[in-house]
C-alpha positions as CSV (number, residue, x, y, z in Angstrom):
1,M,49.4,72.1,86.8
2,S,51.6,69.2,85.0
3,D,51.4,65.5,85.8
4,G,54.7,66.0,87.9
5,E,53.2,68.5,90.1
6,R,49.9,67.0,91.2
7,S,49.3,65.0,93.7
8,G,46.6,62.6,95.1
9,S,46.0,58.9,95.9
10,V,46.0,56.4,93.3
11,L,45.0,52.9,93.2
12,V,46.6,50.5,90.6
13,T,45.1,47.1,90.0
14,G,47.1,44.2,88.5
15,A,50.2,46.0,90.1
16,G,52.0,42.6,90.2
17,G,52.2,42.8,86.3
18,V,54.6,44.2,84.1
19,I,52.2,47.2,83.2
20,G,50.9,47.7,86.7
21,A,54.1,47.5,88.5
22,A,55.8,50.2,86.1
23,A,52.6,52.5,86.4
24,A,52.7,52.2,90.4
25,G,56.3,52.6,90.6
26,E,56.4,55.7,88.4
27,Y,53.6,57.2,90.5
28,A,55.6,56.3,93.7
29,R,58.4,58.4,92.1
30,R,56.1,61.4,91.9
31,P,56.3,63.6,94.9
32,G,52.8,63.9,96.7
33,W,51.1,60.7,95.7
34,R,49.9,57.9,98.0
35,V,50.1,54.6,95.9
36,R,48.4,51.4,96.6
37,G,48.7,48.1,94.5
38,V,46.3,45.3,94.1
39,S,47.8,42.0,93.0
40,R,47.4,38.4,93.7
41,R,51.4,38.1,94.2
42,T,52.8,39.7,96.9
43,P,55.7,42.0,95.4
44,R,59.2,41.1,96.5
45,Q,60.1,44.6,96.7
46,A,57.5,47.7,96.2
47,A,57.5,51.4,97.0
48,W,53.9,51.1,97.6
49,E,51.2,49.5,99.8
50,H,50.3,46.1,98.5
51,L,46.7,45.1,99.0
52,P,45.8,41.5,98.3
53,V,42.1,42.1,97.5
54,D,40.2,39.5,95.2
55,L,38.3,41.9,92.7
56,G,36.7,39.1,91.2
57,D,34.1,38.7,94.0
58,A,31.8,42.0,94.5
59,E,31.5,41.7,98.4
60,T,35.2,40.6,98.8
61,A,36.2,43.6,96.8
62,R,34.0,46.1,98.8
63,A,35.3,44.6,101.9
64,G,38.8,45.0,100.8
65,L,38.5,48.4,99.3
66,A,36.6,49.9,102.3
67,G,39.5,51.8,103.7
68,L,40.2,53.7,100.3
69,G,38.1,56.5,100.9
70,D,41.0,58.8,99.5
71,V,41.4,57.6,96.4
72,T,41.4,60.1,93.4
73,H,43.1,58.3,90.6
74,L,42.4,54.5,89.4
75,V,44.7,52.5,87.1
76,F,43.2,49.6,85.8
77,G,45.5,46.9,84.9
78,A,43.9,43.9,86.3
79,Y,43.2,40.8,83.8
80,A,42.2,37.3,84.1
81,E,42.2,35.0,81.2
82,R,39.3,32.6,80.3
83,P,39.2,30.0,77.2
84,T,36.1,31.9,75.2
85,A,35.1,35.7,74.3
86,R,32.1,35.6,76.5
87,E,34.0,34.4,79.3
88,L,36.7,36.7,78.9
89,S,34.4,39.4,79.0
90,E,32.2,38.4,81.9
91,V,35.2,37.8,84.2
92,N,37.1,41.1,83.4
93,V,34.0,43.4,83.1
94,A,33.3,42.1,86.5
95,L,36.7,43.0,87.8
96,L,36.3,46.4,86.7
97,R,32.7,47.0,87.9
98,N,33.5,45.4,91.3
99,T,36.7,47.9,91.7
100,L,34.7,51.1,90.8
101,D,31.6,50.1,92.8
102,G,34.0,49.2,95.8
103,L,35.6,52.3,95.6
104,A,32.3,54.3,95.3
105,A,31.2,52.5,98.6
106,A,34.1,53.4,100.2
107,G,33.5,57.2,99.3
108,A,36.4,57.5,97.2
109,P,36.4,61.0,95.4
110,L,37.6,59.3,92.2
111,E,38.5,61.8,89.7
112,H,40.3,59.7,86.8
113,V,40.4,56.0,85.6
114,T,43.0,54.8,83.2
115,L,42.0,51.6,81.3
116,Y,44.4,49.5,79.4
117,Q,43.6,47.9,76.1
118,G,45.7,46.7,73.2
119,G,45.9,45.6,69.5
120,K,42.9,42.9,70.0
121,A,40.9,46.5,69.7
122,Y,41.7,46.3,66.1
123,G,41.5,42.7,65.7
124,A,45.2,41.7,65.9
125,H,44.2,38.4,67.2
126,M,42.0,37.6,64.2
127,G,45.0,37.1,61.8
128,F,44.9,40.8,60.1
129,F,44.1,44.3,60.6
130,N,44.3,47.7,58.9
131,T,47.6,49.3,59.6
132,P,48.5,51.5,60.9
133,A,45.7,51.1,63.0
134,K,43.9,54.7,64.3
135,E,42.2,55.4,67.3
136,R,39.0,56.1,65.3
137,D,39.0,52.9,63.4
138,P,35.8,51.0,63.9
139,R,35.3,48.3,66.1
140,I,35.4,44.4,65.0
141,V,32.2,42.7,65.1
142,Q,33.4,39.7,67.4
143,P,32.8,40.2,70.9
144,N,35.6,41.7,72.7
145,F,36.0,42.6,76.5
146,Y,38.0,45.7,75.7
147,Y,34.8,47.3,74.4
148,D,32.6,46.0,76.9
149,Q,35.0,47.3,79.5
150,E,35.4,50.6,77.9
151,D,31.3,51.1,77.6
152,L,31.1,50.5,81.4
153,L,33.7,52.8,82.3
154,R,32.2,55.4,80.0
155,E,28.8,54.8,81.7
156,V,30.0,54.8,84.9
157,A,32.1,57.9,84.8
158,A,29.1,59.8,83.1
159,E,27.0,59.0,86.4
160,R,29.5,59.4,89.0
161,G,31.4,62.3,87.4
162,S,34.9,61.1,86.9
163,R,37.2,61.3,83.9
164,L,38.7,58.6,81.9
165,T,41.5,57.9,79.4
166,V,41.9,54.6,77.5
167,L,45.7,53.6,76.4
168,R,46.4,50.9,73.8
169,P,49.9,49.7,74.0
170,E,51.4,46.8,72.2
171,G,54.1,44.0,73.0
172,V,55.0,45.4,76.6
173,I,58.3,44.8,77.6
174,G,59.8,45.7,81.0
175,Y,61.7,44.9,84.2
176,A,59.5,42.4,86.0
177,V,60.3,39.3,88.2
178,G,57.7,36.5,88.3
179,N,55.2,37.9,85.6
180,P,55.1,35.8,82.5
181,M,53.3,37.9,80.2
182,N,56.4,39.9,79.4
183,L,57.8,39.6,75.9
184,L,61.3,40.5,77.3
185,M,61.2,37.4,79.6
186,V,60.2,35.3,76.5
187,I,63.3,36.0,74.7
188,A,65.8,36.3,77.6
189,V,64.7,32.9,78.9
190,Y,64.7,31.2,75.2
191,A,67.9,32.7,74.6
192,A,69.6,31.7,77.6
193,I,68.5,28.1,77.3
194,S,69.5,27.8,73.6
195,R,73.0,28.8,74.6
196,E,73.4,26.4,77.5
197,L,72.2,23.6,75.1
198,G,75.1,24.6,72.7
199,Q,72.6,25.9,69.8
200,P,72.6,29.3,67.9
201,L,69.9,31.9,68.6
202,R,67.3,31.2,66.2
203,F,63.9,33.2,65.7
204,P,61.3,30.3,66.7
205,G,58.2,31.7,64.7
206,S,57.1,32.0,61.1
207,L,58.9,33.2,58.4
208,A,56.3,35.7,57.8
209,A,56.3,37.0,61.3
210,Y,60.4,37.4,61.0
211,D,60.0,40.1,58.1
212,A,56.7,41.5,59.1
213,L,56.8,45.0,61.1
214,Y,56.1,44.7,64.6
215,Q,56.0,47.5,67.4
216,V,56.7,47.5,71.1
217,T,55.7,49.4,74.1
218,D,58.3,49.6,77.0
219,A,56.3,49.6,80.2
220,E,58.2,52.6,82.0
221,L,57.2,54.7,78.7
222,L,53.5,53.6,79.1
223,A,53.6,54.4,83.0
224,R,54.8,57.9,82.1
225,A,52.0,58.2,79.7
226,T,49.4,56.7,82.5
227,V,50.7,59.3,84.6
228,W,50.4,62.0,82.2
229,A,46.8,61.0,81.2
230,G,45.9,61.3,84.7
231,G,46.8,64.7,84.9
232,E,46.0,66.1,81.6
233,P,42.3,67.5,81.2
234,A,42.7,67.4,77.3
235,A,42.9,63.5,77.5
236,D,39.4,63.1,79.3
237,G,37.6,60.6,77.3
238,E,40.2,59.7,74.7
239,V,41.8,56.7,73.5
240,Y,45.4,56.6,72.6
241,N,47.9,54.2,71.0
242,V,51.0,54.2,72.8
243,T,54.4,52.5,71.7
244,N,58.1,53.4,71.6
245,G,57.2,55.3,68.5
246,D,59.5,53.1,66.0
247,Q,58.7,49.9,64.1
248,V,61.1,46.7,64.0
249,R,61.6,43.5,62.3
250,W,62.5,40.4,64.2
251,R,65.0,39.8,61.3
252,H,66.9,42.8,62.4
253,L,66.5,42.2,66.1
254,F,67.5,38.4,66.6
255,P,71.2,39.0,65.8
256,A,71.3,41.9,67.9
257,F,70.0,39.8,70.7
258,A,72.6,37.0,70.0
259,R,75.4,39.4,69.9
260,A,74.1,40.5,73.5
261,F,74.2,37.1,74.8
262,G,77.6,36.0,73.2
263,M,75.8,33.5,70.9
264,A,75.9,32.6,67.3
265,H,72.9,33.4,65.1
266,A,71.1,31.2,62.6
267,E,68.3,31.3,60.3
268,P,64.7,31.0,61.4
269,Q,63.3,27.6,62.9
270,P,59.4,27.4,63.7
271,V,59.5,26.0,67.3
272,P,56.0,25.1,69.3
273,L,57.5,27.2,72.4
274,A,54.5,26.1,74.5
275,E,55.3,22.4,74.0
276,A,59.3,22.4,73.7
277,M,60.1,24.6,76.6
278,A,58.1,23.1,78.8
279,D,60.5,20.3,78.7
280,R,63.4,22.5,79.5
281,R,62.8,23.4,83.2
282,D,65.8,21.2,84.2
283,V,68.1,23.5,82.1
284,W,66.8,26.5,83.6
285,E,67.2,25.4,87.1
286,R,70.8,24.2,86.2
287,L,71.4,27.6,85.0
288,A,69.9,29.1,88.2
289,A,71.7,27.1,90.4
290,R,75.1,27.9,88.9
291,H,74.6,31.4,88.7
292,D,72.5,31.9,91.9
293,L,69.7,33.4,90.3
294,V,66.8,35.0,91.9
295,P,64.4,32.0,92.9
296,T,61.6,32.2,90.5
297,P,59.3,29.2,89.6
298,Y,59.8,28.2,86.0
299,E,56.1,28.5,85.5
300,D,56.2,31.9,86.6
301,L,59.2,33.0,84.5
302,V,57.5,33.0,81.0
303,R,54.1,32.2,79.3
304,W,55.4,30.4,76.3
305,E,52.1,30.3,74.6
306,F,52.1,34.2,74.7
307,G,55.4,34.4,73.0
308,E,54.2,31.6,70.5
309,F,51.5,33.7,69.6
310,I,53.5,36.9,68.9
311,F,56.2,35.0,67.0
312,R,53.4,33.6,64.5
313,S,51.8,36.8,63.7
314,G,52.7,37.0,60.1
315,F,51.4,40.8,59.3
316,D,52.3,44.1,60.1
317,N,51.3,45.1,63.3
318,V,51.8,48.9,63.4
319,S,49.5,51.6,65.2
320,S,49.7,55.1,64.6
321,T,50.8,57.6,67.8
322,I,50.1,60.9,66.2
323,K,46.9,61.4,68.0
324,L,48.8,61.1,71.1
325,R,51.9,63.2,70.3
326,R,49.4,65.9,69.2
327,A,48.0,65.8,72.5
328,G,51.3,66.5,74.1
329,F,52.8,63.2,75.0
330,A,55.9,62.9,72.8
331,D,58.1,60.4,74.8
332,C,59.9,57.7,72.5
333,L,62.6,55.1,72.9
334,D,64.6,53.1,70.3
335,T,63.3,49.6,70.7
336,E,66.4,47.7,69.9
337,D,68.4,49.9,72.3
338,R,65.7,49.2,75.0
339,F,65.8,45.5,74.6
340,L,69.5,45.6,75.2
341,E,69.3,47.9,78.2
342,L,66.9,45.5,79.9
343,F,68.8,42.4,79.1
344,D,71.9,44.0,81.0
345,R,69.7,44.9,83.8
346,L,67.9,41.6,84.1
347,A,71.5,40.0,84.0
348,A,73.2,42.5,86.7
349,D,70.2,41.7,89.1
350,R,70.8,37.9,88.4
351,V,67.1,37.3,86.9
352,I,68.9,35.6,83.8
353,P,72.3,34.1,83.6
354,P,75.2,36.5,82.9
355,L,75.1,37.6,78.9
356,R,78.7,36.4,78.4
């Protein structure tokens, strides 16, 4: 039975994020699926049932998930930020444990869990890692909440008889309003503000990052991979890198972005985005008022620290998707085309100002 022909009940945690929202939306488009999404924020528009459950507290999670005795699939996209590796592991392992235990207490016949990781599994946050990264590469010595979550999930799956798949995207972009961890919005808002200030579009990171190879995962492609993994027996217990399938350089993309926004392009200029863009709230609010943009608090538009980290990574960031393709999921996208399509969509829906 193909993933499109399956049916069941899926719970998506972190459904307010760009990854979770896309996964919930993809399941909702498939016939026969009941979809519920857990998120702190109430979504503006959603084709699924929203559950405002605090998964960080075991008893609250158990009570909030008590009515979910029909859940067959869990897509785990919840995440909480903390300042140290130890704290990061503690809180995010607790989110997963509380969700699994809450569903078990509800009597849910859980069949499959999809867990998301990322380039940090290979040490992308450490300054360098072996590329192209492959799923069989050894873990790094530094503590990592990805490993702790995966170990917990494998232990629980073995005890309770459920299946699992781990997906590793990188540089996720997607259509999402009010979710700041989105590279698409970093670029779109930065470009719109630069244009309003009469400036050309400059890459705001390091020269090394400008020329390094990078890769991107479209949220909708990742969502299709999520549904595929949940219905593919061969994916049981496996880890897969999931990207658009191409590699890009910001040196090539930023001139294309400038053309899309009707701007001049100039050579890179390193900018501390978190500091510089914090002082540009008034510029954005002026743009929002002039173009009647969808009301979104400035702090919910973009997490500038996230963009600054990506744009200062001066080494190749490439992972192999051969294993995923051999397993049967061969979906791919042209990253430049996808950026431009999403910019157009954001502008058409008045999330950002008109492109020209």
